[in-house]
Each structure stands twice: as structure tokens, then as C-alpha cells.
TORKOLSE-482787 format. One line per 10 residues: their letters; for each residue x, y, z of C-alpha. Coordinates in nm, 3 decimals. Example, Ala and Ser with C-alpha at 12.3 -4.5 7.8 and 13.67 -1.06 7.14 Angstrom:
residues 2
AS = 1.230 -0.450 0.780; 1.367 -0.106 0.714
END
This chain:
residues 93
MKNPLSTTVL = 5.408 4.650 4.212; 5.181 4.350 4.169; 4.806 4.370 4.183; 4.681 4.065 4.381; 4.323 4.126 4.275; 4.397 4.083 3.905; 4.599 3.767 3.974; 4.314 3.623 4.178; 4.058 3.706 3.908; 4.275 3.548 3.639
NVLLVVSLAL = 4.324 3.234 3.852; 3.947 3.206 3.909; 3.885 3.245 3.535; 4.145 2.977 3.466; 3.978 2.735 3.709; 3.633 2.807 3.563; 3.768 2.757 3.211; 3.933 2.431 3.314; 3.612 2.304 3.478; 3.404 2.392 3.171
SVLFCLQYIM = 3.658 2.223 2.943; 3.637 1.902 3.146; 3.257 1.920 3.148; 3.237 1.971 2.771; 3.488 1.693 2.711; 3.279 1.449 2.917; 2.962 1.554 2.735; 3.134 1.498 2.401; 3.249 1.151 2.505; 2.899 1.052 2.620
VTREARTLSG = 2.728 1.188 2.307; 2.982 1.016 2.083; 2.930 0.685 2.267; 2.551 0.719 2.233; 2.581 0.804 1.863; 2.797 0.496 1.808; 2.540 0.277 1.988; 2.250 0.425 1.791; 2.442 0.379 1.466; 2.483 0.008 1.543
QMAHINLFRT = 2.115 -0.026 1.625; 2.025 0.151 1.302; 2.243 -0.089 1.105; 2.063 -0.386 1.265; 1.723 -0.232 1.188; 1.818 -0.168 0.825; 1.945 -0.525 0.790; 1.620 -0.660 0.936; 1.414 -0.437 0.705; 1.613 -0.551 0.400
TLQALANDCL = 1.568 -0.915 0.500; 1.192 -0.871 0.542; 1.169 -0.693 0.206; 1.354 -0.981 0.037; 1.118 -1.230 0.205; 0.815 -1.031 0.086; 0.953 -1.022 -0.270; 1.014 -1.398 -0.260; 0.659 -1.455 -0.136; 0.517 -1.245 -0.419
AYSQTNPAIN = 0.725 -1.436 -0.673; 0.608 -1.765 -0.519; 0.245 -1.653 -0.544; 0.276 -1.639 -0.923; 0.333 -2.014 -0.940; 0.123 -2.116 -0.636; -0.183 -1.895 -0.591; -0.281 -2.075 -0.270; -0.063 -1.829 -0.078; -0.261 -1.527 -0.204
PILESVGLKP = -0.506 -1.513 0.093; -0.210 -1.485 0.331; -0.045 -1.215 0.121; -0.374 -1.025 0.102; -0.423 -1.047 0.479; -0.085 -0.885 0.548; -0.128 -0.625 0.273; 0.136 -0.743 0.028; -0.126 -0.793 -0.242; -0.449 -0.604 -0.307
RSGGAGSKAA = -0.765 -0.796 -0.224; -0.917 -0.969 -0.524; -1.295 -0.929 -0.550; -1.524 -0.939 -0.250; -1.762 -0.683 -0.103; -1.487 -0.453 0.017; -1.347 -0.386 -0.327; -1.695 -0.329 -0.479; -1.777 -0.075 -0.209; -1.451 0.107 -0.282
ENR = -1.533 0.115 -0.655; -1.874 0.275 -0.589; -1.722 0.574 -0.408
END
């Protein structure tokens, strides 16, 4: 003799399990797609940062032969300020 209640419960559990599996699969696909997009953006950012670092190093090397660029390098913080009231006030502290 079959028990229709147990069959119905098992079928409901199967449908719920199937729905959750589809939901988790879709979430996985979306998270993987977002991770791939963010990884590409991170690669572009790292390339840009490396390029800017190389430019800064070239500017510092150029400043050794042409000191006229030093005020620009000091204004952007690539070189410490030479002399002036600001550095004397920092020495007094």
C-alpha cells in the first residue's frame, strides 16, 4: 500500500531543491561575471599605476641633470622641499 502523503512531501522537497539549485547556479554565474569584470579593472589600474611610477622615476632622474624641474616635483610631492620657511618650522619642532 502506497502512502500518498510521503510521495507528495518528497515531490515538494524535490521541487524546492531544484529551485534552490537553479537560484544558487544563477548567483554563482553573476558573481563569477562580476569577479571577472573587477579583475580586468584591477589589471588596468595596476598598469596605470606602474606607468605613473615609471614616469615619476624618469622625472626624478631628469631632475638630476636639469634642476629647473625641481619646483614642479616638489609641488606634487615627489621631492622634499628644499629650504624655505616650511622646512625651518618643521626643524624647530
